[in-house]
C-alpha positions as CSV (number, residue, x, y, z in Angstrom):
1,M,-8.8,-22.9,-10.0
2,T,-12.2,-23.8,-12.4
3,G,-11.4,-23.9,-16.1
4,K,-14.0,-20.7,-16.7
5,A,-12.5,-19.3,-13.4
6,Q,-9.3,-18.8,-15.9
7,F,-11.2,-18.0,-18.6
8,Y,-13.1,-15.5,-17.0
9,I,-9.7,-13.6,-15.2
10,G,-7.9,-14.2,-18.5
11,L,-11.3,-12.3,-20.6
12,I,-11.3,-9.2,-17.9
13,I,-7.4,-8.6,-18.0
14,A,-7.9,-8.8,-21.7
15,A,-10.1,-5.8,-21.2
16,A,-8.3,-4.1,-19.0
17,G,-5.6,-4.6,-21.5
18,G,-7.2,-3.2,-24.3
19,L,-9.0,0.0,-22.3
20,I,-5.6,1.5,-21.8
21,A,-4.3,0.8,-25.2
22,S,-7.3,2.4,-26.2
23,C,-6.8,4.8,-24.0
24,L,-2.7,6.1,-23.8
25,A,-4.1,6.3,-28.1
26,T,-6.9,8.7,-28.3
27,G,-5.5,10.8,-25.1
28,S,-3.1,12.2,-22.9
29,I,-1.4,12.4,-19.8
30,G,-0.6,16.2,-18.3
31,Y,1.9,16.3,-16.6
32,S,0.7,19.0,-13.7
33,D,1.8,20.0,-10.3
34,A,-1.1,18.6,-8.9
35,Y,-2.1,15.6,-11.0
36,L,1.6,14.1,-10.1
37,V,0.8,15.1,-6.1
38,Y,-1.9,14.0,-6.3
39,C,-0.9,10.8,-7.9
40,L,1.7,10.6,-5.3
41,F,-0.8,10.4,-2.6
42,A,-2.8,8.3,-3.8
43,W,0.0,5.8,-4.2
44,A,0.6,6.4,-0.1
45,S,-2.4,6.1,0.6
46,S,-2.4,2.7,-0.8
47,M,0.4,1.9,1.5
48,V,-2.6,1.7,4.6
49,K,-4.6,-0.9,4.1
50,V,-8.1,-2.6,6.1
51,R,-8.1,-6.5,5.6
52,L,-11.6,-7.3,4.6
53,P,-13.1,-10.1,6.9
54,G,-13.5,-13.7,6.0
55,I,-11.1,-12.9,2.5
56,T,-8.4,-12.2,1.1
57,S,-9.4,-8.5,0.5
58,T,-7.8,-5.6,2.0
59,M,-9.9,-1.9,1.5
60,S,-8.0,1.8,1.3
61,M,-8.3,5.5,0.5
62,N,-6.7,5.4,-2.1
63,F,-10.3,5.2,-4.3
64,L,-10.8,8.9,-3.1
65,F,-7.6,10.2,-4.6
66,V,-9.6,8.0,-7.8
67,L,-13.4,9.9,-7.6
68,V,-11.4,13.4,-7.3
69,S,-9.3,12.5,-9.9
70,I,-12.2,11.0,-12.2
71,A,-13.7,15.0,-11.5
72,V,-11.2,16.7,-12.4
73,F,-8.6,15.1,-14.2
74,T,-9.0,13.2,-18.2
75,L,-9.7,9.8,-18.5
76,V,-6.4,8.5,-18.7
77,E,-4.9,10.0,-15.8
78,T,-7.3,8.5,-13.8
79,I,-7.2,5.0,-15.2
80,L,-3.3,5.6,-14.5
81,L,-3.9,6.4,-11.0
82,A,-5.8,4.5,-10.7
83,A,-4.4,0.9,-11.9
84,V,-0.6,2.2,-10.3
85,A,-2.0,2.3,-7.4
86,C,-4.2,-1.5,-7.2
87,M,-0.5,-2.4,-7.4
88,I,0.8,-1.0,-4.8
89,Q,-1.8,-2.0,-2.7
90,C,-1.5,-5.6,-3.9
91,Y,1.7,-5.9,-3.1
92,V,3.2,-3.3,-0.1
93,R,2.8,-4.3,3.0
94,A,1.0,-8.1,1.9
95,K,0.5,-10.6,4.2
96,H,1.3,-12.7,1.5
97,R,3.1,-12.8,-1.6
98,P,0.6,-12.1,-4.1
99,R,0.8,-14.5,-7.1
100,L,1.4,-12.4,-10.3
101,I,-1.9,-14.1,-12.1
102,Q,-4.0,-12.1,-8.7
103,V,-1.8,-8.8,-9.4
104,A,-3.1,-8.8,-12.9
105,F,-7.1,-9.4,-12.4
106,N,-7.2,-6.6,-9.7
107,V,-5.8,-4.0,-11.3
108,A,-7.5,-5.2,-14.4
109,A,-10.5,-4.6,-12.8
110,W,-10.0,-1.2,-10.9
111,T,-8.8,0.1,-14.5
112,I,-12.2,-1.2,-16.2
113,S,-13.9,0.0,-13.1
114,S,-12.0,3.7,-13.0
115,G,-12.5,3.8,-16.6
116,M,-16.5,2.3,-16.4
117,A,-17.5,5.2,-13.1
118,Y,-15.3,7.7,-15.8
119,R,-17.7,7.7,-19.0
120,V,-21.1,7.0,-16.9
121,S,-20.7,9.8,-14.3
122,H,-19.1,12.3,-16.7
123,W,-22.4,11.3,-19.3
124,F,-24.5,12.2,-16.7
125,A,-23.6,15.1,-15.3
126,D,-23.7,16.9,-18.7
127,Y,-26.7,15.6,-19.0
128,R,-27.8,17.4,-15.7
129,G,-25.8,20.0,-16.2
130,G,-22.6,19.4,-15.2
131,E,-23.4,19.5,-11.6
132,L,-20.1,18.0,-9.3
133,V,-23.6,17.1,-6.1
134,I,-24.5,14.5,-9.4
135,L,-21.1,13.4,-10.6
136,L,-18.5,12.2,-7.9
137,P,-22.3,10.1,-6.3
138,V,-22.8,8.1,-9.5
139,A,-19.2,7.9,-10.1
140,A,-18.8,6.2,-6.0
141,C,-21.9,3.7,-7.0
142,L,-20.6,2.8,-10.5
143,F,-16.9,2.6,-9.6
144,F,-18.1,0.5,-6.1
145,F,-20.5,-1.8,-8.0
146,A,-18.4,-2.7,-10.7
147,N,-15.0,-2.4,-8.9
148,T,-16.8,-5.2,-6.6
149,F,-19.2,-7.8,-8.7
150,L,-15.5,-8.1,-10.7
151,V,-14.1,-9.9,-7.9
152,S,-17.0,-11.2,-6.6
153,G,-17.3,-12.4,-10.3
154,V,-13.7,-14.6,-9.0
155,L,-14.8,-15.8,-5.6
156,S,-18.2,-17.0,-7.0
157,L,-16.6,-19.9,-10.2
158,V,-14.5,-20.6,-7.5
159,E,-16.0,-21.0,-4.4
160,H,-19.5,-22.0,-6.0
161,K,-21.5,-20.0,-4.8
162,P,-24.4,-17.7,-6.9
163,L,-22.9,-14.4,-8.0
164,F,-24.9,-12.4,-5.8
165,A,-24.4,-14.8,-2.7
166,A,-21.2,-14.1,-3.1
167,W,-21.0,-10.1,-3.7
168,Q,-24.2,-9.7,-0.7
169,Q,-21.6,-11.2,1.8
170,C,-18.2,-9.9,1.0
171,Y,-18.9,-6.5,-0.3
172,L,-22.4,-4.9,0.4
173,W,-22.1,-3.9,3.6
174,T,-18.7,-1.4,2.1
175,L,-21.7,0.9,0.2
176,P,-21.6,3.7,2.9
177,Y,-18.0,3.6,3.0
178,Y,-17.7,4.6,-0.7
179,L,-20.8,6.5,0.3
180,A,-19.6,9.1,2.1
181,G,-15.6,9.1,0.2
182,S,-17.8,10.8,-2.8
183,A,-18.6,13.6,0.1
184,I,-15.0,13.9,1.0
185,A,-13.8,13.9,-2.6
186,G,-16.3,16.4,-3.4
187,L,-15.4,19.4,0.1
188,A,-12.1,18.8,-1.6
189,V,-12.7,19.4,-5.6
190,Q,-14.6,22.2,-4.5
191,A,-12.3,23.4,-2.9
192,G,-9.7,23.1,-5.5
193,R,-12.0,25.1,-7.9
194,T,-12.7,28.1,-6.0
195,E,-8.7,28.2,-3.7
196,G,-7.3,26.3,-5.7
197,W,-5.9,22.6,-6.2
198,P,-3.3,23.3,-2.7
199,A,-6.9,24.4,-0.9
200,S,-7.7,20.4,-1.3
201,L,-5.6,19.7,0.0
202,A,-6.8,20.5,3.5
203,V,-9.0,18.5,3.1
204,L,-7.0,15.2,3.5
205,P,-7.2,14.3,7.6
206,L,-10.9,14.0,7.0
207,M,-10.4,11.1,4.4
208,Y,-7.7,9.7,6.8
209,L,-10.4,10.0,9.9
210,L,-12.7,8.4,7.7
211,S,-10.0,4.7,6.6
212,L,-9.7,5.5,10.9
213,F,-13.8,5.2,11.1
214,Y,-14.1,2.4,8.5
215,R,-11.0,0.4,10.1
216,T,-12.1,0.6,13.6
217,C,-15.4,-0.5,12.7
218,V,-14.3,-4.1,10.4
219,E,-11.8,-4.7,13.8
220,R,-15.4,-4.7,15.6
221,L,-17.0,-6.6,13.1
222,T,-14.2,-9.4,12.8
223,R,-14.4,-9.9,15.8
224,A,-17.8,-10.9,16.9
225,M,-18.0,-13.1,13.6
226,P,-18.0,-16.7,14.8
227,S,-14.6,-18.0,14.5
C-alpha cells in the first residue's frame, strides 16, 4: 500500500472518530423498543451479503435500515446502527478474515456517509416542508455517493486509477439498488407513522425480495464477465 493510501485511510478514520465523539458529546441514544428492534434487524441483515464482482467488497440489505433510521431516529442513533452493521458485515461470514485496518476504514466510511446523509437530507427535507418523499431519496443518494466514493478513493490510490474511473467500474451500476431501497424504506416509515412501528416490519419481505433480486442480477453479471 502506498504512503498516499495510508494517509488517506488514516484521515478518513480520524474524521469518523471525530464525528462519533462529537455526536456522543452532543446527542443521546433513546433505547426505545423500536430502535432496539431495528438495530437487531439491521445487524442480522448484515450477514446476508452479495459479493460485488471485480473487487473484494460486499453489499447487504442493511443499508435499508440505515435509511429508515435516518427518517425516524436521531443522528447518533443512526451512526451507531450503521457502524455496528458495517462491522458485522465485514467480519461475519467473511470469505477471508479482514485486516483490522480494512474494518476500521469501512466502518469509518459508513459513519461519515450515514452522518452526511442524515444532516443534508434533513436540512433539504425541512427546506421543502419535511416531506418523506424528499428525505429518503436524497438520503439514499447521499449515502450511496459518499460511501462509494470514499471506498473508490482507496482503490484509486492503490491501483493508480483515476478516481471516477475506479468508482464507475465498481459502483455506478449499484445506484438503482439504493433508489429502490429508498422506496421500500419509505413504505416502512409511513406504515410506522400511521399504524405504529410494529406495522413497519411488514415491509421486511419486500426488503428481502429486493436483496434476492439484486443478488440474482449480480450473479448473472459475474458469469457474463470475462475471466
